[in-house]
C-alpha positions as CSV (number, residue, x, y, z in Angstrom):
1,X,84.6,97.2,130.9
2,X,82.7,97.4,127.6
3,X,84.2,96.5,124.2
4,X,83.3,100.0,123.0
5,X,85.4,101.5,125.7
6,X,88.3,99.2,124.9
7,X,88.1,100.1,121.2
8,X,87.9,103.8,122.0
9,X,91.1,103.4,124.0
10,X,92.8,101.6,121.2
11,X,91.9,104.3,118.7
12,X,93.2,106.9,121.1
13,X,96.5,105.2,121.4
14,X,96.9,105.0,117.6
15,X,96.0,108.7,117.1
16,X,98.3,109.8,119.9
17,X,101.2,107.8,118.3
18,X,100.4,109.4,114.9
19,X,100.5,112.9,116.5
20,X,103.8,112.1,118.2
21,X,105.3,110.8,114.8
22,X,104.0,113.9,113.1
23,X,105.5,116.3,115.7
24,X,108.9,114.6,115.3
25,X,108.7,114.5,111.5
26,X,110.2,118.0,111.0
27,X,107.9,118.7,108.1
28,X,106.0,116.4,105.8
29,X,105.4,116.6,102.0
30,X,102.3,114.7,100.8
31,X,101.0,114.0,97.3
32,X,97.3,113.2,97.4
33,X,94.2,112.7,95.4
34,X,91.0,114.2,96.7
35,X,87.4,113.7,95.7
36,X,84.5,115.9,96.8
37,X,80.9,114.7,96.2
38,X,77.4,115.2,97.3
39,X,74.4,113.2,96.1
40,X,72.0,115.8,97.3
41,X,73.7,118.7,95.5
42,X,75.1,116.8,92.6
43,X,78.7,118.0,93.3
44,X,81.4,115.7,92.0
45,X,84.9,116.9,91.8
46,X,88.3,115.2,91.8
47,X,91.7,116.9,92.1
48,X,95.3,116.0,92.7
49,X,97.6,118.1,94.8
50,X,100.5,118.5,97.2
51,X,100.5,119.7,100.7
52,X,103.5,120.6,102.8
53,X,102.9,120.6,106.6
54,X,104.9,121.6,109.6
55,X,103.3,121.9,113.0
56,X,100.1,124.0,112.5
57,X,101.4,125.5,109.2
58,X,100.8,124.2,105.7
59,X,101.1,125.0,102.0
60,X,98.5,123.4,99.7
61,X,98.9,123.3,96.0
62,X,96.3,122.2,93.5
63,X,95.9,122.9,89.8
64,X,93.6,125.9,90.4
65,X,94.7,127.3,93.8
66,X,97.7,127.8,96.0
67,X,97.0,128.2,99.8
68,X,99.4,129.2,102.6
69,X,98.6,129.0,106.3
70,X,101.1,130.3,108.9
71,X,99.2,129.2,112.0
72,X,96.9,132.2,112.1
73,X,96.4,133.8,108.6
74,X,95.4,131.9,105.5
75,X,96.1,133.2,101.9
76,X,94.3,131.5,99.0
77,X,95.5,132.4,95.6
78,X,93.1,131.7,92.7
79,X,95.1,131.6,89.5
80,X,92.3,132.2,87.1
81,X,91.1,135.3,88.9
82,X,94.6,136.7,89.8
83,X,93.3,137.3,93.3
84,X,94.5,136.2,96.7
85,X,92.0,136.0,99.6
86,X,93.1,136.6,103.3
87,X,91.2,134.8,106.0
88,X,91.4,133.4,109.5
89,X,90.0,129.9,109.1
90,X,88.0,128.1,111.8
91,X,88.8,124.8,113.3
92,X,86.4,123.0,110.9
93,X,87.9,124.7,107.9
94,X,91.4,123.5,109.0
95,X,90.2,119.9,109.5
96,X,88.9,120.0,105.9
97,X,92.1,121.4,104.5
98,X,94.8,120.0,106.8
99,X,93.8,116.7,108.4
100,X,96.9,116.6,110.6
101,X,95.1,119.1,112.9
102,X,92.8,116.1,113.8
103,X,95.7,114.5,115.6
104,X,95.7,117.3,118.1
105,X,92.1,118.4,118.3
106,X,90.3,115.1,118.5
107,X,90.0,114.8,122.3
108,X,87.7,117.8,122.7
109,X,85.9,117.5,119.4
110,X,85.2,113.8,118.7
111,X,84.2,110.4,120.1
112,X,86.5,107.6,118.9
113,X,85.8,104.1,117.7
114,X,88.3,101.5,116.4
115,X,86.9,99.8,113.3
116,X,89.6,97.1,112.6
117,X,92.2,96.9,109.9
118,X,92.2,97.1,106.1
119,X,94.9,97.6,103.4
120,X,95.6,101.1,102.1
121,X,95.3,101.9,98.4
122,X,99.0,100.9,98.1
123,X,98.5,97.6,99.9
124,X,100.0,98.5,103.3
125,X,98.2,97.3,106.5
126,X,96.4,100.1,108.3
127,X,94.1,100.8,111.2
128,X,90.6,102.2,110.6
129,X,89.3,104.8,113.1
130,X,86.0,106.6,113.2
131,X,85.7,110.0,114.7
132,X,82.2,111.2,115.4
133,X,81.7,114.9,116.1
134,X,80.3,115.8,119.6
135,X,79.8,119.5,118.8
136,X,76.4,120.7,117.6
137,X,78.2,123.8,116.3
138,X,80.5,121.8,114.0
139,X,79.8,121.4,110.3
140,X,81.6,118.0,110.5
141,X,79.4,115.0,111.2
142,X,82.1,112.3,111.2
143,X,85.6,111.5,109.9
144,X,87.0,108.1,108.9
145,X,90.8,107.9,109.3
146,X,93.1,105.2,107.9
147,X,96.4,105.1,109.8
148,X,99.3,103.0,108.4
149,X,100.5,100.5,110.9
150,X,104.2,100.8,110.1
151,X,104.6,104.6,109.7
152,X,101.7,105.6,112.1
153,X,100.8,108.3,109.7
154,X,97.5,108.8,107.8
155,X,96.9,107.1,104.5
156,X,93.3,108.1,103.9
157,X,90.8,110.5,105.3
158,X,87.1,110.8,104.6
159,X,85.3,113.8,106.0
160,X,81.5,113.8,106.2
161,X,79.8,117.2,106.5
162,X,76.3,117.6,107.9
163,X,75.1,119.2,104.7
164,X,75.7,115.9,102.8
165,X,79.1,116.8,101.3
166,X,81.8,114.1,101.6
167,X,85.5,114.7,101.0
168,X,87.7,111.7,100.3
169,X,91.5,112.1,100.5
170,X,93.9,109.4,99.5
171,X,97.6,109.8,100.1
172,X,99.8,108.7,97.2
173,X,103.2,109.5,98.5
174,X,104.6,110.9,101.7
175,X,108.0,112.3,102.6
176,X,109.1,113.2,106.2
177,X,112.0,115.2,107.4
178,X,111.5,117.9,104.7
179,X,112.5,120.7,107.2
180,X,110.9,123.7,105.3
181,X,111.6,127.3,106.5
182,X,108.7,129.0,108.3
183,X,108.7,131.7,105.6
184,X,107.5,129.1,103.1
185,X,104.1,129.1,104.8
186,X,103.4,132.8,104.2
187,X,102.2,134.4,101.0
188,X,104.9,136.6,99.5
189,X,103.4,139.4,97.3
190,X,106.7,140.0,95.6
191,X,106.2,136.6,93.9
192,X,102.8,137.7,92.6
193,X,103.1,141.4,91.7
194,X,99.9,141.6,89.6
195,X,97.7,139.9,92.2
196,X,94.9,141.8,93.9
197,X,94.7,141.1,97.7
198,X,91.1,140.8,99.1
199,X,91.0,140.8,103.0
200,X,88.1,138.7,104.3
201,X,89.1,138.8,108.0
């Protein structure tokens, strides 16, 4: 039995436990810092935001956008433009927006490797896992996940796209057991009476 196989098994056990903890969490609220950069294209961007997740659903709030996803339809509100865009995001889009989807989709989309331990940004011990895409159709090249040893939940995610763009997400605070109602994950036009809806589906 090769060490690579053993490390892949170890990574699988860690991700499966993270998925189990997430499913039992009854909703998670996360404050995060995200950086997007590309040396080729000169893109450097840093934002802070909050994401509320429950199952496949999420609400993502940043200074410039507010995004709702109810498991099938996504609404993205751009505050400066007073417009909301309706779409049905792909699997890659969701991995980029809501990393918790990785905990379910990794078996069919990625090869796993366990890369040892390191402290999180807040000093907590964590496992490092590398997910390498096995799909030639995917825009994602690889993903580095940092999973806290005590909570079994992600503390950091770095997504590398094949076009050279890298997204780095660091979790600053996480609260479980939030128990949000499903209606919270759907755009409510009554709350935005002046907004123009643009359907991209």
